[in-house]
ZALO-546376 format. One line per 2 residues: their letters; for each residue y, x, z of C-alpha. Coordinates in steps of 0.05 Angstrom, whole numbers. Layout:
<rs>
A) Y:X:Z ~ ... .
</rs>
This chain:
<rs>
MG) -42:-786:-2395 ~ 18:-792:-2441 .
RV) 84:-820:-2418 ~ 103:-892:-2429 .
TQ) 175:-873:-2446 ~ 210:-810:-2467 .
RT) 282:-788:-2473 ~ 316:-775:-2540 .
KV) 386:-760:-2565 ~ 424:-817:-2598 .
TV) 491:-826:-2630 ~ 526:-890:-2608 .
VD) 576:-921:-2656 ~ 622:-976:-2628 .
VS) 661:-1014:-2681 ~ 689:-1068:-2634 .
AD) 758:-1035:-2634 ~ 805:-1021:-2692 .
EP) 781:-949:-2693 ~ 706:-938:-2687 .
VV) 684:-898:-2627 ~ 628:-848:-2635 .
RA) 594:-815:-2576 ~ 529:-779:-2561 .
RS) 482:-794:-2504 ~ 408:-794:-2486 .
DS) 366:-856:-2491 ~ 296:-878:-2470 .
VT) 248:-898:-2525 ~ 178:-926:-2522 .
VE) 122:-877:-2533 ~ 75:-895:-2590 .
EP) 12:-855:-2600 ~ -55:-866:-2635 .
LE) -116:-884:-2594 ~ -182:-872:-2629 .
LR) -240:-914:-2603 ~ -310:-886:-2613 .
VG) -374:-922:-2596 ~ -433:-876:-2584 .
GT) -393:-819:-2616 ~ -380:-858:-2680 .
PL) -307:-874:-2696 ~ -296:-950:-2695 .
TV) -221:-960:-2701 ~ -152:-929:-2688 .
TM) -95:-968:-2657 ~ -24:-947:-2646 .
RT) -9:-961:-2573 ~ 34:-943:-2514 .
PG) -8:-898:-2468 ~ -30:-930:-2403 .
SD) -86:-977:-2383 ~ -127:-948:-2440 .
IE) -195:-964:-2408 ~ -173:-1036:-2400 .
LV) -149:-1035:-2472 ~ -216:-1013:-2501 .
HG) -255:-1062:-2458 ~ -209:-1118:-2479 .
FL) -214:-1099:-2552 ~ -290:-1095:-2551 .
LT) -293:-1163:-2515 ~ -245:-1199:-2562 .
EG) -280:-1171:-2623 ~ -347:-1196:-2598 .
II) -378:-1127:-2591 ~ -390:-1136:-2516 .
RD) -396:-1198:-2473 ~ -394:-1171:-2402 .
AD) -367:-1109:-2366 ~ -439:-1088:-2355 .
DV) -448:-1081:-2430 ~ -409:-1015:-2425 .
SL) -446:-958:-2390 ~ -390:-908:-2396 .
AR) -319:-904:-2424 ~ -287:-836:-2421 .
YC) -233:-795:-2454 ~ -263:-743:-2501 .
EG) -260:-671:-2478 ~ -225:-621:-2520 .
AV) -174:-668:-2551 ~ -116:-621:-2539 .
VS) -50:-600:-2570 ~ -4:-543:-2553 .
GE) 56:-570:-2516 ~ 125:-542:-2509 .
SG) 102:-505:-2448 ~ 57:-462:-2491 .
FD) -6:-488:-2456 ~ -58:-534:-2486 .
EN) -49:-605:-2462 ~ -101:-661:-2466 .
TY) -73:-717:-2509 ~ -120:-769:-2480 .
NV) -119:-804:-2547 ~ -194:-810:-2560 .
ID) -240:-853:-2518 ~ -315:-855:-2529 .
VT) -354:-915:-2504 ~ -428:-914:-2489 .
LA) -458:-984:-2493 ~ -512:-1005:-2443 .
PG) -585:-1004:-2466 ~ -601:-1065:-2507 .
VA) -529:-1077:-2530 ~ -525:-1074:-2605 .
QP) -482:-1020:-2636 ~ -425:-1044:-2680 .
AP) -444:-1053:-2753 ~ -417:-996:-2796 .
EL) -376:-1044:-2838 ~ -337:-1066:-2777 .
AR) -300:-999:-2774 ~ -226:-1014:-2787 .
NF) -246:-1080:-2820 ~ -247:-1133:-2765 .
FT) -242:-1205:-2787 ~ -179:-1215:-2745 .
SS) -140:-1166:-2789 ~ -87:-1200:-2830 .
SC) -106:-1156:-2889 ~ -180:-1174:-2891 .
GV) -172:-1231:-2940 ~ -211:-1283:-2899 .
CG) -185:-1354:-2908 ~ -163:-1396:-2849 .
KA) -224:-1441:-2850 ~ -272:-1383:-2851 .
SI) -234:-1348:-2795 ~ -239:-1410:-2750 .
EQ) -313:-1419:-2766 ~ -328:-1346:-2750 .
LR) -289:-1351:-2685 ~ -325:-1416:-2665 .
AR) -392:-1381:-2675 ~ -371:-1321:-2633 .
TR) -337:-1356:-2575 ~ -378:-1352:-2511 .
WP) -335:-1395:-2465 ~ -311:-1460:-2497 .
VR) -244:-1483:-2468 ~ -245:-1554:-2494 .
DD) -272:-1584:-2429 ~ -225:-1546:-2383 .
AT) -193:-1600:-2340 ~ -134:-1560:-2316 .
RW) -65:-1591:-2323 ~ 0:-1552:-2318 .
PA) 68:-1581:-2303 ~ 117:-1568:-2359 .
AL) 165:-1537:-2309 ~ 111:-1488:-2287 .
IA) 101:-1463:-2359 ~ 176:-1461:-2371 .
AL) 183:-1413:-2312 ~ 131:-1363:-2337 .
PD) 175:-1322:-2385 ~ 222:-1304:-2327 .
KL) 164:-1285:-2284 ~ 136:-1242:-2340 .
RA) 204:-1211:-2355 ~ 213:-1192:-2282 .
EQ) 152:-1147:-2287 ~ 171:-1112:-2352 .
RS) 194:-1048:-2320 ~ 186:-1005:-2383 .
FD) 221:-1057:-2425 ~ 282:-1050:-2380 .
KT) 286:-977:-2401 ~ 271:-983:-2475 .
GG) 276:-1055:-2499 ~ 218:-1038:-2545 .
LH) 155:-1064:-2512 ~ 115:-1129:-2517 .
AA) 85:-1159:-2454 ~ 26:-1204:-2438 .
GL) 14:-1236:-2370 ~ -45:-1275:-2343 .
FA) -25:-1330:-2295 ~ -67:-1374:-2250 .
AD) -63:-1450:-2254 ~ -11:-1451:-2198 .
GE) 34:-1401:-2234 ~ 12:-1340:-2194 .
LL) 17:-1276:-2236 ~ -51:-1243:-2238 .
AV) -37:-1185:-2285 ~ 16:-1161:-2333 .
RE) 13:-1105:-2384 ~ 63:-1077:-2434 .
DV) 51:-1043:-2501 ~ 86:-1028:-2566 .
GR) 34:-1074:-2599 ~ 30:-1146:-2577 .
HN) -45:-1147:-2591 ~ -55:-1085:-2548 .
AV) -16:-1117:-2490 ~ -64:-1177:-2494 .
DK) -125:-1132:-2498 ~ -102:-1094:-2436 .
VL) -93:-1157:-2396 ~ -160:-1187:-2418 .
GW) -194:-1120:-2407 ~ -166:-1122:-2336 .
AL) -195:-1192:-2327 ~ -263:-1170:-2353 .
LA) -266:-1109:-2307 ~ -242:-1151:-2248 .
GR) -297:-1202:-2258 ~ -248:-1258:-2274 .
LP) -278:-1283:-2339 ~ -282:-1336:-2363 .
AA) -209:-1345:-2347 ~ -214:-1419:-2332 .
GS) -150:-1453:-2312 ~ -107:-1395:-2332 .
VL) -47:-1387:-2378 ~ -38:-1326:-2422 .
MV) 37:-1316:-2431 ~ 61:-1270:-2487 .
SG) 131:-1244:-2499 ~ 131:-1253:-2574 .
RA) 100:-1300:-2624 ~ 31:-1333:-2621 .
SF) -10:-1308:-2680 ~ -82:-1325:-2699 .
EL) -102:-1257:-2673 ~ -75:-1270:-2604 .
TQ) -104:-1341:-2604 ~ -173:-1315:-2620 .
KA) -168:-1261:-2567 ~ -150:-1313:-2514 .
LM) -208:-1358:-2536 ~ -257:-1300:-2532 .
AG) -238:-1292:-2459 ~ -242:-1367:-2443 .
VP) -167:-1376:-2434 ~ -150:-1451:-2441 .
CL) -75:-1443:-2451 ~ -35:-1395:-2492 .
AA) 41:-1396:-2484 ~ 91:-1356:-2524 .
VS) 165:-1343:-2521 ~ 169:-1348:-2597 .
AP) 136:-1387:-2653 ~ 62:-1397:-2668 .
SS) 33:-1388:-2737 ~ 0:-1445:-2775 .
LA) -68:-1414:-2767 ~ -57:-1405:-2692 .
VE) -42:-1479:-2687 ~ -103:-1498:-2728 .
TA) -148:-1451:-2687 ~ -122:-1476:-2620 .
AD) -131:-1549:-2641 ~ -201:-1536:-2667 .
AG) -221:-1502:-2602 ~ -187:-1551:-2555 .
MT) -138:-1499:-2529 ~ -69:-1517:-2505 .
LV) -18:-1478:-2547 ~ 55:-1476:-2526 .
GF) 111:-1441:-2564 ~ 185:-1429:-2559 .
VR) 182:-1427:-2483 ~ 255:-1413:-2471 .
GA) 299:-1436:-2415 ~ 283:-1507:-2398 .
TL) 248:-1526:-2463 ~ 181:-1514:-2496 .
NV) 142:-1539:-2556 ~ 69:-1562:-2546 .
YS) 28:-1554:-2610 ~ -42:-1574:-2587 .
RG) -76:-1608:-2528 ~ -10:-1634:-2500 .
DR) -50:-1679:-2453 ~ -57:-1618:-2407 .
VS) 19:-1609:-2400 ~ 47:-1659:-2350 .
VG) 119:-1680:-2354 ~ 122:-1729:-2296 .
</rs>
């Protein structure tokens, strides 16, 4: 397994004084490596990710793209043998950057046109209305009727709880995080990754493998913005509330409202903005 962080040389320039100060030191940076996902030996997609929780990542990705519905839909997920490079040691080292998934009997193989062309991609050219309609047709666990209510103070406290678990971020400052919280604010799982979508897939993959889907009553807290892609991933896992430290996109708001999901943005300090289903956020 590759490292999450690695050391590199850096030149630090400090211009706070009259005379700039230049010094050299080592610094930790986030590792970013490609992960190729194959299904039945056929390449499906490549994502740039931070190594770690890769099996959860591929399960979450397959779930949120509608390729699988249950953990039992995957018979086997394994790193491909022979994916090696020659390291500095002079010995071949497995890169663990290719995973092949075998689907269970009766589970349909992904259509060839899906390869690197998922409808959640911002470059696919699908309009907002079509995206929402496709998502509505693919969602297995509707969240509209989830009766859970969350105190605003509970949601406001989630970023600090998430931040407290971002151990790799402390070293690099270059990782996104996603955390799944129970209705009472208990942290169920947190994952970090260089890609915000990968962090979410890792968390939702964990929930799938742990038998915790649909994620009724839960809150998915993300360290960045709330995009359509993250909203649709949460909906595919039956998450009724998505909260983000930063802003939502217009399509994320439309999608959440259409699905009956509670969407909260700008969760910072003691304030937060509720963009849809505000009846679930109690302020008294």
